[in-house]
ZAMARGU-4260 file (C-alpha; in steps of 0.2 Angstrom, whole numbers, plus 5000, padded with zeros to 4 digits):
<rodrens>
0) 4465/4349/4070 | 4463/4351/4052 | 4453/4342/4038 | 4461/4329/4027 | 4459/4327/4009
5) 4445/4314/4012 | 4435/4315/4027 | 4429/4298/4035 | 4410/4302/4034 | 4411/4305/4015
10) 4420/4289/4013 | 4408/4279/4023 | 4393/4285/4012 | 4401/4282/3996 | 4405/4264/4001
15) 4387/4259/4006 | 4380/4266/3990 | 4393/4256/3981 | 4388/4241/3991 | 4369/4242/3987
20) 4372/4243/3968 | 4381/4226/3969 | 4367/4216/3976 | 4359/4204/3963 | 4341/4197/3962
25) 4348/4180/3964 | 4352/4184/3983 | 4370/4180/3981 | 4382/4190/3990 | 4394/4198/3980
30) 4411/4202/3989 | 4415/4221/3985 | 4433/4227/3986 | 4439/4244/3986 | 4455/4254/3989
35) 4457/4272/3996 | 4472/4283/3995 | 4472/4298/4007 | 4482/4309/4018 | 4478/4317/4034
40) 4487/4330/4046 | 4497/4325/4060 | 4485/4324/4075 | 4470/4320/4064 | 4460/4303/4062
45) 4454/4294/4047 | 4440/4282/4049 | 4436/4266/4039 | 4419/4261/4046 | 4422/4259/4064
50) 4440/4258/4062 | 4451/4274/4066 | 4469/4277/4059 | 4481/4289/4064 | 4498/4283/4057
55) 4505/4283/4040 | 4501/4264/4034 | 4492/4253/4023 | 4476/4246/4031 | 4464/4232/4026
60) 4448/4233/4034 | 4432/4222/4031 | 4416/4229/4032 | 4397/4223/4030 | 4388/4231/4016
65) 4370/4235/4016 | 4366/4218/4009 | 4374/4209/4023 | 4389/4205/4013 | 4407/4207/4016
70) 4416/4222/4009 | 4435/4223/4010 | 4443/4241/4010 | 4462/4244/4008 | 4466/4261/4014
75) 4483/4269/4009 | 4485/4282/4023 | 4499/4296/4024 | 4500/4307/4039 | 4508/4323/4035
80) 4519/4330/4049 | 4519/4348/4054 | 4529/4360/4043 | 4544/4365/4054 | 4554/4381/4050
85) 4569/4388/4059 | 4572/4406/4059 | 4587/4416/4066 | 4588/4435/4069 | 4600/4446/4077
90) 4597/4465/4083 | 4606/4478/4093 | 4601/4482/4111 | 4587/4495/4110 | 4580/4488/4093
95) 4564/4478/4091 | 4561/4461/4080 | 4544/4459/4074 | 4538/4440/4073 | 4520/4435/4069
100) 4513/4451/4075 | 4524/4452/4091 | 4537/4465/4096 | 4552/4456/4103 | 4567/4465/4112
105) 4575/4451/4122 | 4587/4437/4117 | 4578/4420/4117 | 4568/4407/4106 | 4550/4410/4101
110) 4538/4397/4092 | 4523/4400/4082 | 4510/4389/4073 | 4501/4393/4057 | 4492/4384/4042
115) 4503/4378/4028 | 4497/4384/4011 | 4503/4369/4002 | 4498/4355/4014 | 4484/4363/4023
120) 4491/4356/4039 | 4500/4365/4054 | 4517/4375/4050 | 4528/4378/4066 | 4540/4391/4065
125) 4554/4394/4077 | 4563/4410/4079 | 4580/4411/4088 | 4583/4430/4092 | 4600/4437/4099
130) 4600/4454/4106 | 4618/4461/4105 | 4623/4471/4120 | 4633/4487/4118 | 4652/4485/4118
135) 4660/4495/4132 | 4678/4499/4131 | 4690/4509/4141 | 4705/4518/4134 | 4717/4530/4142
140) 4729/4543/4138 | 4741/4555/4147 | 4747/4572/4140 | 4756/4587/4146 | 4748/4603/4150
145) 4746/4613/4133 | 4746/4597/4123 | 4730/4591/4114 | 4723/4573/4114 | 4711/4567/4100
150) 4698/4554/4102 | 4686/4550/4089 | 4689/4566/4079 | 4687/4577/4095 | 4700/4587/4104
155) 4703/4585/4123 | 4713/4596/4134 | 4705/4593/4152 | 4708/4577/4162 | 4692/4567/4165
160) 4682/4552/4158 | 4675/4556/4141 | 4663/4545/4133 | 4657/4543/4114 | 4646/4530/4106
165) 4653/4521/4090 | 4648/4507/4078 | 4655/4490/4081 | 4659/4477/4069 | 4642/4469/4073
170) 4633/4485/4067 | 4628/4489/4085 | 4634/4503/4098 | 4651/4503/4106 | 4653/4514/4121
175) 4670/4520/4123 | 4675/4528/4138 | 4692/4539/4135 | 4701/4543/4152 | 4712/4557/4150
180) 4726/4562/4162 | 4733/4580/4159 | 4749/4581/4169 | 4752/4599/4177 | 4768/4609/4174
185) 4779/4606/4189 | 4788/4620/4197 | 4802/4621/4209 | 4813/4635/4217 | 4830/4632/4223
190) 4842/4645/4232 | 4861/4645/4230 | 4876/4655/4236 | 4892/4657/4228 | 4908/4665/4234
195) 4911/4682/4226 | 4921/4679/4211 | 4914/4661/4209 | 4900/4654/4198 | 4886/4641/4198
200) 4882/4629/4185 | 4863/4630/4180 | 4858/4618/4168 | 4875/4620/4158 | 4876/4638/4160
205) 4889/4646/4172 | 4881/4660/4181 | 4892/4673/4190 | 4879/4687/4194 | 4867/4688/4207
210) 4849/4687/4202 | 4834/4676/4198 | 4835/4664/4184 | 4821/4653/4176 | 4824/4637/4165
215) 4812/4625/4160 | 4817/4607/4159 | 4809/4590/4154 | 4805/4579/4169 | 4804/4561/4170
220) 4786/4560/4164 | 4792/4570/4148 | 4782/4585/4153 | 4789/4603/4156 | 4796/4607/4174
225) 4800/4625/4177 | 4815/4629/4190 | 4817/4645/4197 | 4835/4649/4204 | 4839/4663/4215
230) 4857/4665/4215 | 4866/4676/4229 | 4883/4680/4234 | 4891/4675/4251 | 4900/4691/4257
235) 4917/4691/4262 | 4917/4689/4280 | 4932/4699/4289 | 4936/4692/4306 | 4946/4703/4319
240) 4955/4696/4333 | 4963/4705/4347 | 4974/4695/4359 | 4986/4701/4373 | 5000/4690/4379
245) 5013/4694/4393 | 5031/4697/4388 | 5041/4681/4386 | 5025/4671/4380 | 5020/4666/4363
250) 5004/4665/4352 | 5000/4651/4340 | 4992/4658/4324 | 4988/4647/4309 | 5003/4637/4312
255) 5015/4651/4316 | 5021/4656/4334 | 5021/4674/4337 | 5030/4683/4350 | 5030/4702/4344
260) 5016/4714/4344 | 5009/4718/4328 | 4995/4716/4315 | 4994/4700/4306 | 4983/4695/4292
265) 4978/4678/4285 | 4965/4671/4273 | 4955/4656/4280 | 4939/4646/4274 | 4923/4652/4283
270) 4909/4640/4287 | 4901/4646/4271 | 4916/4639/4261 | 4921/4656/4256 | 4937/4665/4260
275) 4937/4674/4277 | 4950/4687/4280 | 4957/4686/4298 | 4966/4701/4306 | 4975/4697/4321
280) 4981/4711/4333 | 4994/4705/4345 | 4999/4715/4360 | 5013/4710/4371 | 5010/4716/4389
285) 5025/4721/4400 | 5028/4709/4416 | 5029/4718/4432 | 5045/4722/4439 | 5054/4707/4447
290) 5049/4706/4465 | 5061/4705/4480 | 5061/4697/4497 | 5065/4705/4514 | 5068/4693/4529
295) 5065/4697/4546 | 5069/4682/4558 | 5058/4668/4551 | 5046/4680/4542 | 5048/4684/4523
300) 5040/4700/4516 | 5038/4703/4497 | 5038/4719/4488 | 5021/4728/4485 | 5011/4719/4472
305) 4993/4717/4468 | 4994/4698/4471 | 5006/4685/4479 | 5010/4667/4477 | 5025/4660/4489
310) 5034/4645/4481 | 5046/4633/4490 | 5058/4623/4480 | 5049/4627/4465 | 5032/4622/4470
315) 5018/4634/4475 | 5014/4634/4494 | 4995/4631/4495 | 4986/4646/4504 | 5002/4656/4506
320) 4996/4671/4495 | 5000/4686/4507 | 5014/4698/4507 | 5022/4689/4522 | 5026/4671/4524
325) 5033/4663/4540 | 5045/4650/4535 | 5044/4633/4544 | 5055/4623/4533 | 5072/4624/4526
330) 5074/4627/4507 | 5074/4641/4493 | 5058/4652/4494 | 5052/4663/4480 | 5037/4674/4478
335) 5027/4675/4462 | 5018/4692/4459 | 5003/4696/4447 | 5004/4713/4440 | 4988/4724/4435
340) 4987/4717/4418 | 4987/4699/4423 | 5006/4696/4420 | 5018/4688/4432 | 5035/4689/4438
345) 5045/4679/4450 | 5058/4684/4463 | 5075/4677/4465 | 5077/4662/4477 | 5079/4666/4496
350) 5087/4652/4505 | 5081/4650/4523 | 5087/4639/4537 | 5072/4634/4548 | 5083/4628/4562
355) 5083/4645/4569 | 5064/4644/4571 | 5064/4628/4580 | 5077/4636/4592 | 5066/4651/4595
360) 5051/4640/4598 | 5061/4630/4611 | 5069/4646/4619 | 5051/4651/4622 | 5047/4633/4628
365) 5031/4633/4617 | 5023/4618/4607 | 5009/4617/4594 | 5002/4600/4591 | 4997/4590/4582
370) 5003/4599/4566 | 4994/4597/4554 | 4977/4595/4563 | 4958/4594/4559 | 4956/4612/4568
375) 4958/4605/4586 | 4975/4608/4592 | 4985/4611/4609 | 4997/4627/4613 | 5008/4621/4627
380) 5021/4631/4637 | 5034/4623/4648 | 5034/4638/4659 | 5020/4648/4668 | 5023/4665/4658
385) 5008/4673/4653 | 5007/4677/4635 | 4994/4683/4621 | 4989/4671/4607 | 4981/4677/4591
390) 4975/4667/4576 | 4976/4674/4557 | 4974/4666/4541 | 4986/4666/4526 | 4979/4684/4521
395) 4984/4690/4539 | 4965/4691/4544 | 4962/4689/4561 | 4952/4673/4564 | 4954/4673/4584
400) 4956/4688/4594 | 4969/4689/4608 | 4968/4675/4620 | 4978/4675/4637 | 4987/4659/4638
405) 4997/4652/4652 | 5004/4633/4653 | 4994/4622/4641 | 4978/4627/4632 | 4966/4617/4619
410) 4960/4627/4604 | 4945/4621/4594 | 4944/4629/4577 | 4935/4614/4567 | 4923/4627/4560
415) 4937/4633/4549 | 4940/4628/4531 | 4955/4618/4528 | 4971/4628/4524 | 4986/4637/4531
420) 4984/4648/4547 | 4996/4656/4559 | 4997/4658/4578 | 5005/4675/4584 | 5012/4674/4601
425) 5016/4691/4610 | 5027/4692/4625 | 5030/4709/4630 | 5037/4719/4614 | 5041/4702/4606
430) 5030/4693/4593 | 5033/4675/4587 | 5024/4666/4574 | 5020/4647/4572 | 5013/4641/4555
435) 5001/4627/4556 | 4989/4618/4544 | 4971/4613/4546 | 4969/4597/4535 | 4951/4593/4529
</rodrens>
């Protein structure tokens, strides 16, 4: 609380002095009026006698003076409000604002009360302080290896986050992060083969010589790309073929049918895509001399050869691959022989009437049944003459040694494989053969 221009105590004393001087000897009370104009600070009180006044207004108070008479006092009171001042200040983060002896570093509203030099009353000053934080900005750039990026007057050639502090439009710090990416030089290697006499297009250049070539291209990111080419030749691939065929046969060679011995050349495309020279040596092997057939009763004998195959009416007889054949059917018989070189020749046809064989079997009163069979069969003679029976296979190998047979006898050869077999029947100096088939 601060003093007003006129304090209540002074006013009260002055008033009573005045009242004493107005008293007359006649004892008559004189009404004394007075007017006071004054001001006080807001929050203070002005007293007129016992009357307290705190608001701006005109007050009329009646007091009793020392003589006991009324005294009317008019008070014109003005209450002076506090002087309010508003200040604003802005500082950068890290700086200090000074206000009424205090150091301020944080944004906010600060108030202080002082005595006004003009009114003598309170003066309230309010400071609004704004602290500007640093402006943080991130920018980026990409360059190729060997190039330079410039940021705030500095040159950079290495990838990374580079920071610098600038001054923004507010006059405060602006922290800028410069993210730089340096793209590496891309390298690649390729290998290519060409045919002799050919060429390879390498970035617009036709290369015809073997070697290593390097070229720098621009990749999709706009940076250098170094390509290394290794160029080689595919060698010519000679291919030699030696083929032997039998006389009268032919050999298909690249669309041609060859029947004469000789050396044949042709150029084909190899798996590499290049030409391949193919050399064919064709050898015509002679066929063996035409075989012949000698008949003795129902047995046919072929001329000597490494291998045989008997044929009846144009069809090979299964299992009949020996030098001899006992005929059991009427028809044209031939023998196909195979020479040492694998070539074949076939005899002229020999016609055989098998009726004579049946007559011989009938004359000897012998039957073999069933035929074909599964390895179990019966040999039956209608007389009681004793004879010797032997079983052989188609190669004239003895399967069953001599067996004395008289009358009827059952044989069990189920252990044998299916095929053609022969029964040789001896009676004194005569031998007769019965062909039978084991079917499995």
